[in-house]
C-alpha positions in Angstrom: 0.0 0.0 0.0 1.4 3.4 -1.1 1.3 6.6 1.1 -0.6 8.1 -1.9 -3.8 6.5 -0.6 -3.3 8.0 2.8 -6.0 10.5 2.6 -8.6 7.9 1.8 -7.6 5.7 4.6 -7.6 8.5 7.0 -11.1 9.4 6.1 -12.1 5.8 6.5 -10.9 5.8 9.9 -12.6 9.0 10.8 -15.9 7.6 9.5 -15.6 4.0 11.1 -15.5 5.1 14.8 -19.1 4.4 15.3 -19.2 1.3 13.4 -16.2 -0.3 15.2 -18.3 -1.9 17.8 -21.0 -3.5 15.3 -18.5 -5.1 12.8 -15.2 -6.8 12.7 -12.2 -4.4 13.7 -9.1 -4.9 11.4 -5.7 -3.9 12.8 -2.9 -3.9 10.3 0.2 -4.7 12.1 3.3 -4.0 9.9 6.9 -4.9 10.9 10.3 -5.4 9.1 11.6 -8.5 10.3 11.2 -12.3 9.4 8.1 -14.2 10.9 10.3 -16.5 12.7 12.0 -13.9 14.8 11.1 -13.1 18.6 9.3 -10.1 17.1 7.5 -11.9 14.4 6.5 -14.6 16.7 5.2 -12.1 19.2 3.1 -10.4 16.7 1.4 -13.6 15.7 0.8 -14.6 19.2 -0.7 -11.2 20.0 -3.0 -11.5 16.9 -4.1 -15.1 18.1 -4.7 -13.5 21.6 -6.6 -10.5 20.3 -9.1 -12.8 18.4 -9.7 -15.1 21.6 -10.1 -12.3 23.9 -12.3 -10.2 21.9 -14.3 -13.2 20.7 -13.6 -12.4 17.1 -14.6 -8.9 17.2 -10.7 -8.1 16.3 -8.8 -9.3 13.5 -5.1 -8.4 13.6 -3.5 -9.0 10.1 0.4 -9.1 10.6 2.4 -8.2 7.6 6.2 -9.3 8.3 9.4 -8.5 6.4 8.7 -5.1 5.2 5.7 -6.5 3.1 4.0 -3.1 3.5 6.6 -0.5 4.6 10.3 -0.2 4.7 12.2 1.0 7.8 11.8 4.8 6.8 8.3 4.5 5.8 6.7 2.6 8.5 6.3 5.5 11.3 4.9 7.9 8.9 2.4 5.2 7.6 1.3 4.7 11.3 0.9 8.5 11.9 -1.1 8.9 8.7 -3.3 5.8 9.6 -2.2 3.7 6.9 -1.6 1.0 9.4 -2.9 0.8 12.9 0.0 -1.0 14.8 3.8 -1.3 14.4 6.9 -2.7 16.8 9.7 -0.4 15.3 13.0 -0.6 16.8 13.9 1.9 19.5 16.5 3.5 17.1 13.6 4.9 14.9 12.5 7.5 17.3 15.1 10.2 16.8 13.9 11.4 13.4 10.4 11.5 14.9 11.5 14.0 17.3 11.7 12.0 20.5 15.3 11.9 20.9 15.1 10.4 24.3 14.5 6.9 22.9 18.0 6.8 21.5 19.0 6.3 25.1 18.6 2.5 24.3 21.1 2.8 21.5 23.8 4.0 23.9 26.6 1.2 24.0 27.0 -0.8 27.2 24.1 1.2 28.9 22.8 -2.1 30.0 24.9 -5.2 31.0 21.9 -7.8 31.2 18.2 -8.1 31.1 17.6 -7.5 34.8 19.0 -3.7 34.4 17.2 -3.4 31.0 13.7 -4.4 32.5 14.1 -2.0 35.4 13.9 0.8 32.8 11.5 -0.7 30.1 9.0 -2.1 32.8 9.5 0.6 35.2 8.4 4.3 35.3 11.2 5.7 33.0 9.8 3.2 30.3 6.3 4.4 30.8 7.4 8.2 30.7 9.0 7.5 27.4 5.9 5.9 25.8 4.2 9.1 27.1 6.1 11.4 25.0 4.9 9.8 21.8 1.3 11.2 22.2 1.5 14.4 21.0 2.8 12.6 17.6 -0.4 10.9 17.3 1.0 7.9 18.5 -0.1 5.7 21.5 3.0 3.5 23.1 1.6 0.2 24.6 4.7 -1.6 25.7 8.3 -2.5 25.1 9.5 -6.0 23.6 13.0 -7.6 23.8 14.8 -8.7 20.9 18.1 -9.0 22.5 21.7 -7.8 22.7 23.7 -6.9 19.5 26.9 -8.3 18.4 29.2 -7.1 15.6 29.9 -9.0 12.6 32.5 -8.1 9.5 34.5 -9.5 7.1 37.6 -9.3 9.0 38.3 -10.8 12.6 37.0 -8.3 15.5 38.8 -8.5 18.6 39.9 -4.8 19.6 38.6 -1.5 18.9 41.6 -1.1 16.5 40.0 -3.7 14.1 37.2 -1.5 13.4 39.2 1.3 11.9 38.2 2.0 8.3 35.3 -0.3 8.3 32.0 0.7 6.6 29.4 -0.7 9.4 25.6 -0.7 8.7 23.6 0.9 11.5 19.9 2.0 11.8 19.0 5.5 11.5 20.3 6.7 15.1 22.8 9.7 15.5 23.8 7.6 18.4 24.7 4.5 16.6 26.5 6.5 14.0 28.6 7.9 17.0 29.2 4.5 18.3 30.6 3.5 15.0 32.9 6.7 14.8 34.1 6.1 18.3 35.6 2.7 17.1 37.1 4.5 14.1 34.6 2.8 11.6 32.5 4.7 9.2 28.6 4.5 9.8 26.3 3.7 7.0 22.5 3.9 7.4 20.9 1.3 5.5 17.2 -0.1 5.6 17.1 -3.4 7.4 15.4 -5.1 4.3 18.5 -4.1 2.2 21.3 -5.1 4.5 21.9 -8.6 3.0 22.5 -7.3 -0.3 24.6 -4.5 1.0 26.8 -7.1 2.8 26.9 -9.5 -0.1 28.1 -7.0 -2.6 30.7 -5.1 -0.3 28.6 -1.8 -0.1 29.4 -2.3 3.6 31.8 -4.6 5.4 30.1 -5.4 8.6 26.8 -4.6 10.9 25.4 -5.2 14.3 22.7 -7.4 15.2 21.4 -9.8 17.7 21.8 -13.7 16.4 18.2 -14.0 15.7 18.1 -11.0 13.2 21.6 -12.1 11.6 20.5 -16.0 11.2 16.9 -15.2 9.8 18.0 -12.7 7.4 20.9 -15.1 6.3 23.6 -12.4 7.0 26.0 -15.1 8.5 26.1 -16.5 5.0 28.0 -13.2 4.0 29.8 -12.3 7.2 32.7 -14.6 8.0 33.4 -13.0 11.4 31.3 -12.2 14.5 32.3 -11.0 17.9 29.9 -11.7 20.8 30.4 -8.0 22.1 26.7 -7.8 23.2 27.6 -4.3 23.2 24.1 -2.7 22.6 20.5 -3.7 23.1 17.9 -3.9 20.2 14.3 -3.8 21.4 10.9 -2.4 20.2 8.0 -0.3 21.2 4.8 -1.8 20.2 2.8 1.1 19.0 -0.6 2.0 17.8 -2.2 5.0 15.9 -3.7 7.0 18.8 -6.8 8.2 17.0 -7.6 4.6 16.0 -7.1 3.3 19.5 -9.1 6.2 21.2 -11.9 5.5 18.7 -12.0 1.8 20.0 -14.8 0.6 22.3 -13.6 0.7 25.9 -14.1 -3.3 26.5 -12.1 -4.0 23.3 -9.2 -1.7 24.4 -9.3 -3.6 27.6 -9.2 -7.1 26.0 -6.5 -5.8 23.6 -4.4 -4.6 26.7 -4.7 -7.9 28.1 -3.6 -9.8 25.2 -0.6 -7.4 24.8 0.3 -8.0 28.3 0.4 -11.7 27.6 2.2 -11.1 24.3 5.0 -9.0 26.0 5.7 -11.6 28.6 5.8 -14.3 25.8 8.0 -11.8 23.6 10.5 -11.2 26.4 10.8 -14.9 27.5 11.6 -16.0 23.8 13.9 -13.2 22.9 16.7 -14.8 24.9 15.8 -18.3 24.0 15.7 -17.7 20.1 19.2 -15.5 20.2 20.9 -18.4 22.1 19.4 -21.0 19.8 20.3 -19.0 16.5 23.9 -18.2 17.8 24.3 -22.0 17.9 22.7 -22.4 14.3 25.3 -19.8 13.0 28.0 -21.6 14.7 26.9 -24.9 13.1 26.6 -23.6 9.9 30.3 -23.2 9.6 30.0 -19.9 7.7 30.8 -17.6 10.3 33.6 -17.8 12.9 32.2 -16.8 16.2 34.8 -15.3 18.8 33.8 -14.7 22.3 36.1 -11.8 23.8 38.2 -12.2 26.9 37.2 -10.1 30.0 40.0 -7.7 29.2 39.0 -7.4 25.4 35.4 -6.6 26.7 36.7 -3.8 28.8 38.7 -2.5 26.1 35.6 -2.2 24.1 33.6 -0.8 26.9 36.2 2.0 27.3 36.2 2.7 23.5 32.5 3.3 23.5 31.1 4.4 26.8 32.4 8.0 26.1 29.7 8.0 23.4 27.1 8.4 26.6 28.3 11.9 27.5 28.9 12.8 24.2 25.0 12.2 23.3 24.0 13.4 26.6 22.6 16.8 25.4 20.5 15.1 22.6 19.2 12.4 24.9 19.0 14.3 28.0 21.5 14.4 30.8 18.8 14.0 33.3 17.4 11.1 31.8 20.9 9.3 31.6 21.5 10.1 35.3 18.1 8.8 36.2 19.1 5.5 34.1 22.3 5.3 35.9 20.7 5.6 39.2 18.4 3.0 38.2 20.7 0.2 36.9 23.9 1.1 39.1 26.1 1.9 36.3 28.9 4.1 36.9 31.0 4.9 34.0 33.8 6.3 36.1 34.7 3.0 37.4 35.8 1.5 34.1 
């Protein structure tokens, strides 16, 4: 569906409010990853729960793998009403004008899922979702994907190994600065185009959780990977606010319940899937996987954590301090 049809869709949404309770409510849920990734499975599970809990009043149509929109198109499509629901990665919100979400792009801001969930499942996470409402977007929840690792055409062990490499990143000023801090050259490329960019040498490497790397077959064109787990990749599940507000209250309540259960499921399988897919990458024999020593991990941290302060004005110094306090992270101890 093209954005040229947006006005028709918006008109349809505006006229449909009164009819929603009477007929089947269709929610188009668009995302850019494969169906068999943690996000893909969670979206399908939510669709199943939504139908069950609303007794068939709601039908969630899931469109994976950028079938409807690519990375740079989907947020505008949501705002305009072309789709009702998305689960974009947290790196997508800077261009929307909500730069605080780029907090999640900071390298080594979280060391584990416990620290992460203190933010995403706590008051800081809720305050971030609230910031989206003036943009016509209602934030429902956060879903995990996992912790990212670097891959490239050459072995990566130390910060010096990144020097001069063209590394694909999402559209995030923080991620661009992350690559520059390592001496690399950041390249912003849509997720659906990364495999081709890697296979043709347009870029030399990238960063992904294992589930994304394996399901998109990037391991076939990336001979080296370091389990750096330097950054987090997660998603915010969003809905068009006008559409959401127009739903009957009992339908919203049922969908909220479905989303809570889907979130528990999503976050549980994220680590399981990433662990399993890392092993699949290893067994494929196409990618050499390197686990850094504690000293090598510390060296990467020392090279990357200065990005926090460099981006503090953009993200918000007070927000950064609040996260440090919540997680117990002290960069001065590195």
